C-alpha positions as a Python dict, from the first residue, in 0.01 Angstrom:
ca = {
    (1, 'M'): (0, 0, 0),
    (2, 'V'): (285, 241, 81),
    (3, 'Y'): (432, 194, -268),
    (4, 'T'): (91, 264, -422),
    (5, 'F'): (68, 588, -226),
    (6, 'A'): (413, 690, -353),
    (7, 'K'): (310, 620, -714),
    (8, 'Y'): (-12, 820, -700),
    (9, 'V'): (97, 1124, -504),
    (10, 'T'): (268, 1414, -679),
    (11, 'W'): (521, 1641, -511),
    (12, 'P'): (603, 1988, -642),
    (13, 'K'): (864, 1957, -917),
    (14, 'N'): (1107, 2190, -741),
    (15, 'I'): (1110, 1955, -440),
    (16, 'L'): (1183, 1634, -633),
    (17, 'N'): (1421, 1800, -881),
    (18, 'R'): (1671, 1836, -597),
    (19, 'S'): (1658, 1462, -524),
    (20, 'K'): (1811, 1158, -686),
    (21, 'V'): (1582, 923, -492),
    (22, 'L'): (1243, 936, -323),
    (23, 'V'): (1311, 868, 45),
    (24, 'L'): (1069, 660, 252),
    (25, 'G'): (1139, 708, 622),
    (26, 'I'): (998, 450, 864),
    (27, 'L'): (969, 593, 1216),
    (28, 'G'): (946, 355, 1510),
    (29, 'D'): (911, -22, 1537),
    (30, 'D'): (919, -124, 1170),
    (31, 'P'): (629, -364, 1100),
    (32, 'F'): (760, -458, 754),
    (33, 'G'): (1106, -601, 810),
    (34, 'Q'): (1279, -681, 481),
    (35, 'H'): (944, -743, 309),
    (36, 'I'): (906, -379, 202),
    (37, 'D'): (1266, -372, 78),
    (38, 'R'): (1187, -660, -160),
    (39, 'I'): (866, -495, -283),
    (40, 'I'): (1027, -157, -350),
    (41, 'K'): (1365, -273, -481),
    (42, 'N'): (1430, -130, -830),
    (43, 'R'): (1087, 36, -848),
    (44, 'K'): (1022, 398, -924),
    (45, 'A'): (763, 651, -814),
    (46, 'N'): (752, 1002, -958),
    (47, 'G'): (1040, 897, -1184),
    (48, 'L'): (1272, 829, -889),
    (49, 'Y'): (1394, 509, -729),
    (50, 'I'): (1278, 467, -371),
    (51, 'E'): (1527, 450, -86),
    (52, 'I'): (1422, 329, 259),
    (53, 'K'): (1551, 480, 583),
    (54, 'R'): (1460, 345, 924),
    (55, 'G'): (1488, 537, 1248),
    (56, 'K'): (1376, 583, 1604),
    (57, 'T'): (1386, 963, 1593),
    (58, 'L'): (1280, 1229, 1344),
    (59, 'K'): (1643, 1337, 1318),
    (60, 'D'): (1730, 988, 1186),
    (61, 'L'): (1486, 1040, 899),
    (62, 'K'): (1583, 1389, 788),
    (63, 'G'): (1538, 1428, 412),
    (64, 'S'): (1243, 1187, 386),
    (65, 'H'): (973, 1259, 129),
    (66, 'I'): (743, 997, 281),
    (67, 'L'): (719, 944, 656),
    (68, 'Y'): (559, 616, 764),
    (69, 'I'): (479, 652, 1132),
    (70, 'C'): (451, 316, 1309),
    (71, 'N'): (188, 268, 1578),
    (72, 'S'): (470, 243, 1834),
    (73, 'E'): (491, 624, 1801),
    (74, 'E'): (123, 690, 1879),
    (75, 'T'): (190, 862, 2212),
    (76, 'G'): (390, 1141, 2046),
    (77, 'I'): (185, 1167, 1729),
    (78, 'K'): (62, 1525, 1776),
    (79, 'S'): (413, 1668, 1788),
    (80, 'I'): (531, 1448, 1499),
    (81, 'I'): (249, 1566, 1272),
    (82, 'E'): (298, 1925, 1382),
    (83, 'E'): (666, 1901, 1290),
    (84, 'Y'): (598, 1773, 938),
    (85, 'K'): (275, 1930, 817),
    (86, 'S'): (315, 2188, 540),
    (87, 'K'): (664, 2057, 452),
    (88, 'Y'): (603, 1861, 128),
    (89, 'I'): (617, 1533, 323),
    (90, 'L'): (362, 1257, 277),
    (91, 'T'): (269, 1131, 625),
    (92, 'I'): (127, 780, 661),
    (93, 'G'): (-3, 643, 990),
    (94, 'D'): (0, 277, 1087),
    (95, 'G'): (-349, 248, 1236),
    (96, 'I'): (-293, 541, 1470),
    (97, 'N'): (-605, 675, 1642),
    (98, 'D'): (-718, 1010, 1499),
    (99, 'F'): (-411, 1028, 1274),
    (100, 'C'): (-591, 1207, 991),
    (101, 'K'): (-795, 1424, 1229),
    (102, 'L'): (-469, 1547, 1379),
    (103, 'G'): (-336, 1644, 1035),
    (104, 'G'): (-178, 1326, 900),
    (105, 'I'): (-244, 1255, 531),
    (106, 'F'): (-303, 877, 506),
    (107, 'N'): (-393, 631, 781),
    (108, 'I'): (-391, 257, 716),
    (109, 'E'): (-634, 53, 923),
    (110, 'Y'): (-765, -302, 908),
    (111, 'N'): (-1130, -402, 870),
    (112, 'D'): (-1183, -777, 907),
    (113, 'G'): (-813, -832, 836),
    (114, 'K'): (-825, -631, 512),
    (115, 'P'): (-615, -314, 486),
    (116, 'V'): (-810, 4, 413),
    (117, 'F'): (-703, 365, 422),
    (118, 'Y'): (-838, 706, 505),
    (119, 'I'): (-725, 1036, 356),
    (120, 'N'): (-712, 1392, 483),
    (121, 'L'): (-717, 1596, 161),
    (122, 'E'): (-682, 1925, 348),
    (123, 'A'): (-357, 1802, 505),
    (124, 'A'): (-229, 1686, 165),
    (125, 'S'): (-305, 2027, 17),
    (126, 'K'): (-130, 2208, 304),
    (127, 'A'): (173, 1984, 248),
    (128, 'G'): (178, 2085, -121),
    (129, 'L'): (95, 1732, -240),
    (130, 'I'): (-156, 1623, -504),
    (131, 'I'): (-330, 1287, -472),
    (132, 'D'): (-433, 1120, -799),
    (133, 'T'): (-808, 1061, -836),
    (134, 'R'): (-746, 688, -896),
    (135, 'L'): (-614, 665, -541),
    (136, 'L'): (-901, 872, -404),
    (137, 'Q'): (-1146, 617, -546),
    (138, 'L'): (-984, 341, -340),
    (139, 'A'): (-1007, 523, -6),
    (140, 'E'): (-1233, 387, 265),
    (141, 'G'): (-1315, 742, 368),
    (142, 'F'): (-1208, 1102, 399),
    (143, 'V'): (-1130, 1286, 719),
    (144, 'I'): (-1124, 1655, 803),
    (145, 'S'): (-865, 1789, 1047),
    (146, 'D'): (-986, 1903, 1388),
    (147, 'A'): (-995, 2281, 1423),
    (148, 'E'): (-654, 2420, 1516),
}
């Protein structure tokens, strides 16, 4: 699902023109292991190969275009989202309560064992990102941020 998001989200050209790779940062207790490395190896999104960084702190993931926030980071989620909103970074939550309401862009949840996702279009717009309509059609639902 993360690779699909990367394929169908567009960053401003001036942001990606400075990059040789699209960086996926995984913050917290990585639920994927090497599985995501095999899926993404030698694949492109937005014309760039994807590089994976893993870290326990935001500092470890500096330079990420995509920030996958593991549910192990739920207790500090407000400050994480606050740090990254409006910075051309696609934020993805791993089933984190109120992730999109707090200003995250995508949140992946499971209904009867099947992965589904929710989108906060307002947060995507504030981050300067455009989500392709094909991806919008697959969303389980849309969420509006709580008033700031």
